C-alpha positions in Angstrom: 6.6 12.8 18.4 5.2 15.3 16.1 1.6 16.3 15.3 -0.1 13.6 12.8 -0.7 14.6 9.5 -3.3 16.6 8.3 -6.2 14.5 6.4 -9.0 16.6 4.9 -12.5 14.9 5.9 -13.0 13.4 2.2 -9.4 12.0 2.6 -9.8 7.7 3.2 -8.7 6.8 7.1 -5.3 5.0 7.7 -7.9 1.6 7.9 -9.4 2.2 4.7 -6.2 2.8 2.8 -5.0 -0.6 4.5 -8.0 -2.1 3.0 -7.9 -0.9 -0.5 -4.4 -2.0 -0.8 -5.3 -5.7 0.2 -8.1 -4.9 -2.9 -5.4 -4.3 -5.1 -4.9 0.0 -5.1 -2.1 0.6 -6.3 -1.8 4.4 -4.5 -3.4 3.3 -1.0 -0.1 2.0 0.5 2.0 5.3 -0.5 -0.7 7.2 0.7 -0.2 5.5 3.9 4.2 5.4 3.7 3.6 9.5 2.8 1.3 10.0 5.7 3.6 8.2 8.7 7.3 7.5 7.2 8.3 11.1 9.5 6.9 9.6 12.4 8.0 6.0 11.8 11.6 7.7 11.1 11.9 9.3 14.3 10.9 5.8 15.7 13.8 4.3 14.3 16.0 7.4 14.9 14.8 6.7 18.8 15.5 3.6 19.2 18.6 3.1 17.3 20.2 6.3 17.7 21.8 5.4 14.1 20.7 7.3 10.9 22.0 4.4 8.8 20.4 2.0 10.7 17.4 3.6 11.4 17.1 4.5 7.5 17.5 0.3 6.9 15.0 -0.5 9.8 12.4 2.2 8.4 12.5 0.2 4.9 12.7 -3.0 5.9 9.4 -2.1 8.2 7.7 -0.8 5.4 8.4 -3.5 3.4 7.2 -6.2 5.5 4.2 -4.2 6.3 3.2 -3.9 2.6 3.5 -7.6 1.8 1.6 -8.5 5.3 -0.9 -5.8 5.5 -3.4 -8.3 4.9 -2.1 -9.7 8.7 -3.5 -6.4 10.0 -6.2 -7.5 12.0 -7.7 -4.4 13.2 -6.8 -4.7 17.1 -5.1 -2.3 17.5 -4.7 1.5 15.0 -2.6 1.1 12.1 -0.1 3.6 13.5 0.7 1.2 16.2 0.7 -1.7 14.3 3.3 0.3 12.0 5.0 1.3 15.0 5.4 -2.6 16.5 6.7 -3.3 12.6 9.2 -0.5 12.2 10.6 -1.1 16.1 10.4 -4.7 15.7 12.8 -4.1 11.8 14.8 -1.9 14.4 16.0 -4.7 16.4 16.3 -7.1 14.0 19.0 -4.5 12.3 20.9 -4.0 16.2 21.1 -8.1 16.6 22.4 -8.3 12.9 24.8 -5.6 13.1 25.8 -6.0 16.8 26.2 -9.2 17.9 26.5 -8.7 21.4 23.0 -6.7 21.5 25.1 -3.3 22.5 22.6 -0.6 23.0 23.2 2.8 21.8 24.4 5.3 23.7 21.9 7.4 26.0 22.7 9.9 28.4 21.9 8.6 32.1 24.1 10.5 34.2 24.7 13.9 35.4 25.7 16.1 32.4 27.8 18.4 34.6 30.2 15.7 35.1 31.4 14.4 31.9 33.7 11.7 33.0 31.1 10.2 35.6 28.5 10.2 33.1 30.3 8.6 30.5 31.4 5.9 33.2 27.4 5.4 34.6 26.8 5.3 30.5 29.2 2.8 29.8 27.9 0.6 32.9 24.4 0.7 32.6 24.9 -0.5 28.6 26.9 -2.8 29.5 24.6 -4.5 32.4 21.9 -3.8 29.9 23.9 -5.8 27.3 23.7 -8.9 30.0 20.1 -9.0 30.5 17.6 -11.4 28.3 16.7 -9.7 25.3 12.9 -9.8 26.5 13.8 -7.8 29.3 16.1 -5.6 27.9 13.7 -4.6 25.1 10.7 -3.6 27.5 13.2 -2.1 29.8 14.6 0.2 26.7 11.3 1.3 25.7 9.6 2.1 29.0 12.7 3.5 30.9 14.9 5.1 28.1 12.3 5.9 25.4 9.2 6.7 28.2 6.6 4.6 26.0 3.7 4.1 28.3 3.8 0.1 29.4 0.4 -0.2 27.0 2.3 1.3 24.1 5.3 -1.0 24.9 2.9 -4.2 25.5 1.6 -3.3 22.0 5.0 -2.5 20.3 6.0 -6.0 21.8 3.0 -8.0 21.1 2.4 -9.2 24.6 -0.1 -8.1 27.9 0.9 -5.2 29.6 1.1 -7.2 32.8 4.4 -8.9 31.1 5.6 -5.7 30.3 5.5 -4.9 34.0 6.9 -8.4 35.0 9.9 -7.8 32.5 10.6 -3.9 33.8 10.5 -5.0 37.2 12.5 -8.5 36.7 15.0 -6.3 34.0 15.4 -3.6 37.2 16.3 -5.7 40.0 18.7 -7.6 37.6 20.3 -4.7 36.2 20.6 -2.9 40.1 22.2 -6.1 40.9 24.7 -6.4 37.9 25.7 -2.3 38.7 25.7 -3.2 42.5 28.8 -5.9 41.4 30.4 -3.4 39.2 
């Protein structure tokens, strides 16, 4: 992820901006949006692998955050809260556009053997679509996007042990599906 947007020491923190927004300040949420839109765009693009879907998901996510700002409990950073909202908006968009829950293309094989790379990628994508959504989401975040278990737990709103369990069960099921070919 890129560097965090610069903030002067006298600028309000993200938490303060969210609090000001909830108190009726018309400019506060706009500043949050300006600070984090590029990072959230990058998250959405990595999650959807589709610029149009990513743009829609970012819009959906920020609208949701704007409307639900009072639901922020302060258990995590504002950026983690936004990240979770954006990823959920991406997953919603992917589900709506692709009823079979196809996942975006990922480079999973040797790039020097294009035919084998394509076959492996297609096999893995096909197998991933057969996993339960919770296992698939955990695997995509942890194994394909390299998100830490702790961050994946925050994003999906579950315990770290749940992410570890879903990844373990998902990998085992994936291996079995790929072995059956």
